[in-house]
N, C-alpha and C positions, 0 to 999 in steps of 0.2 A: 967398515962402511955401515952407516946407520940404515936400518930397514924402516921404510915408510909404509905404514898401513893405509890402505884406501878407506876413506870414510864411507859408511853404508849410504845407499841412496835414500832409504826410508829410515826414519828414526826407530830405534828399537825400544819397545815399551816393556820388554821382558826384564832388561837390566835395571830399569828404574821403576819400581812399583809405585812410586809417588806420582809418576807422570801418566796422564790419561789422554786418550784421543780427543781431538776437538769435537765439541758437541754439534750434532746435526740439528737443523731447524726442525721444530716440532710441527706436525700436521695442523694442529689446532691454531698455532700461531699464523701459519701460512693462510689458513682459511679465513682467519680474522682480517688479515691484510687484504685478501681478495674482496671480502665483503666491504671493507672500508673504501677500497678503490672503486668498486661498483657503485656504492652509494654516492661517492664524490662525483663519479661520471654522470649519474642520474640527476644529481642536484645541478650540475653544470648544464646538462641538456635541458632541464626544466627552466632554468634561469634564461638560457638562450631562447627557448620557445616563447616565454613570457615577454622577453624584450622584443622578439621579432613580431609578435602580435601587435605591438604598439607602433610598428612602422606602417606607412601607408599601404604597402602591398599586403602586409599581414592582416590589417583591418579588412581589406577587400576580400581576401580569402576566407577570413573568419565569418564575415557576413554571408558569403556564398554558401559556406558549409552549413551555417544555421538555417538558411533558406531551404537547402536540399533536405536537411533533417526534418524540417517542419512539413514540407510537401510529402516526403516519404511516410511520415507518421500519419498524416491526414489520409493518404491513400490506403494505408494499412487499416486504419480505423473504419474507413468506408467499406472495404472488402469484408472485414470481420463483421461489421454491422449488417451488411447484406446477407452474409451467410447465416447469421443468427435469425434474421427476419424470415428467410426462406424456410429454415428449419421450423421455426415457431408457426409460420403460416401453414406449412404442410402438416404439422402435428394437429393443428386445429381443424383444417378443412379436409385433410386426407386427399383422396383421389379426385375430389371435386375441385381442387385447386388447379384449375386449368389456365389461370392467368398467365403462366409462364410457357404454355404451349405455343409454338410459333404458328401463325396463321397458315392453313393449308392451301394448296392450289386446287380450286374446284374444277372437276372435269366438265368441260364444255365441248360438245361434239355436234357437228352438222353432217347429216347423211344426205348426199347430193348425187346428181348426175351432171356431167360437164355440159351437156347440150339441152338442159332443162330450163325453161323460162322461170319456173317456180324457184329453182335453185338460185338463179340470178337475183330475183326479188328478195329472197330470204337472206342471202349474203349481203346484199346492198342495203337493205332496209333495217335489218336486225343485227346480224352478226358483226359486220364491220363497224357500225357505230358503237356497239357494246364493247368490242375489242379495243377501240381507241381509248377507252377509260379503264378497262379491266385486264389488259393483256398480261400484267404482272400477277394478277390474282387467279388466273385460270390455267388449266392444263388443256390447251385447245387441240382439237384434232378434226381433220376432214376425212370422212369415210364415204365410200362410194357404193352405189346400189347396182346390182346386176344379178345374173343367174349363172351359176357354174354349169358347164356342160360335161356330162359324164363321158362322152365319147373320146374327147381329146384333152381333157383337163383344162379346157379354155374357159372363157367367160363370154356370156351373151349379154349385150347391152340393149336397153329399150330403144334407143335411137340409132342403133346400128354400129358397125365396126368403127366408124369415125368417132363415135362417142367413146368407145372403149379406148381408142388412142388418146383422145382428149383426157380421159380419166387417168391414163397412165402418165401422160406428160405432167399433170398436176400433182400426182403422187410422187413422181421423180423430183419435182421441184421441192416438195416437202422433205424428201429424204436427203437431198443434197444441201438444202438450206433450211435447217430446222426452225429458224426464227420465224414465228407466224407473221411478223410484219413483212417478211420477204415473200414467203410462198403464198400467203393469203392475198397479198397485193397482186402477185402474178396470176393467181386463180381468178380474182375479180376482173382483171384486165381481159382474160380469156372469156370469162362468162358474159361480160357485157356485149360481146360479139359472138355469142355461142353458136350462131348459125354458120359461122366461118370456120369453126374448129374442125379439123386440125391444120388449117392452111399454114404453110411454112412462114409466110410473111407475117401472119398474126402472132405466131409463136415467137418469131425473132423480135418483133416489136415489143411484145410484152416482156420477154426476157431482158432485152436491153433496158427497158424502162425501170425494171426492178433489180438490176445488177446481177442477173442470173446468166450463167454461161449456156448459150444455145448448144454448143458442142457437147457439153456434159449432159444436158437434157436429152439430146439425140442419142448419145451412147447408152444412157440408162433405158430409154424407151425402146431401142431397137432389139430385135431378137438375137442379133449377133453378140450382144453384150450379156452373155450368160443368162438370158431370159429374165433379167432383173425386173424390167417393167411389168411383164405379165405376172410375175410372182407377187409384186406389190399389189397389183389389182386384185388378184385372187385372195390374198390375205385380207384386203380391205373389204371386199364383198362378203367374205365369210364373217367378218366382224359385224357388218350390218345385219346379216342373217341371224347371228347369235343374239343380237339385241332385238330381234323381231321387228326390224324396220324394213319397209318395202316402199315407202313413199318419199319422193324427193319434193320438197326439202323437209326433213324432220330434224328438229333441234332438240337435243337432249342435254339436260343440266344435272350434274351429279348423278348420272346414269339413269335419269328418269326423263320421260318425254315432257318437254317444256311447251313446245308449240310446233304445229305442222302447217306448211304452206302447200296448198294443193289446188290446182286449177284456178290460180289467181286469187285465192282467198286463204285467210288464216283460219284453221280449224283445230280442234282439240288443244286449246290453249288455256289450261286451268289457271295459269299465272298471268295471262294476258300476253298480247303480242307487241306491246310497246317496249321501246329500248330501255327506258328508265326503270320499268318493272323488272326487266332481266338484270340490269345492273344492281338494283337494290337486293335482289335475291342472291346474286353472286356474293355481295359483301356480307350478307347475313350468313350464308353457308360457310363462308371462309373462316369465320370465328367459332363455328360450332365444333 
């Protein structure tokens, strides 16, 4: 019986020295093929892009892109130009180059008493008209005049306890509603009928007229509310004392006495008592 030998699964190269294994692709050749493929893909992509740009939608997008690039470039040039201008201007003028300093708010303060007729005239004839034009230019404050009592840490007011309560109510309005348009309007409403302060009907009417909560005013002014009202009055009176002010109504501008209303007359008014003079001085001080 003939013996059949199984053929090897893999060819033997040992028996035939003339036969060599199949050559493997070289790396350089593969790299070249990859580069050729990539270049062909890029050429095709560029050709597609150029063809798409010639379509209606492509033309619209291209015009929009050009517009955006132009606007962006213009903005960048403006910013760069502004920066260089500031640098050069500062190098030339140094600290004197205050053109870029924002206008400051000028301190404007009226020292008053709530039941004082001079305070009524001062606020009505000078402060309120000036504030109508310069409210955004000033840091306005109402301060009150009185005398601290050593015995009970209280405050004594010239026109009695009712004036102290009126002062407190007006200070509470300023604390609760810091916008001068609101609390100054409320104070003017009260001051026009100063003899009736602190009648509840007057306070309620003035609060309603100027959008102020009567309940909040009452809470602030009452002793039960942690003494907030009397603390406000004490602080305000001490402020007037520190400024050496004892006459109602004394108007101070930029921390200096501008004009005083006393016994129905304007006195100590180096800059004048007219509204336009005060407005002009505020505008001047604002840019200094």
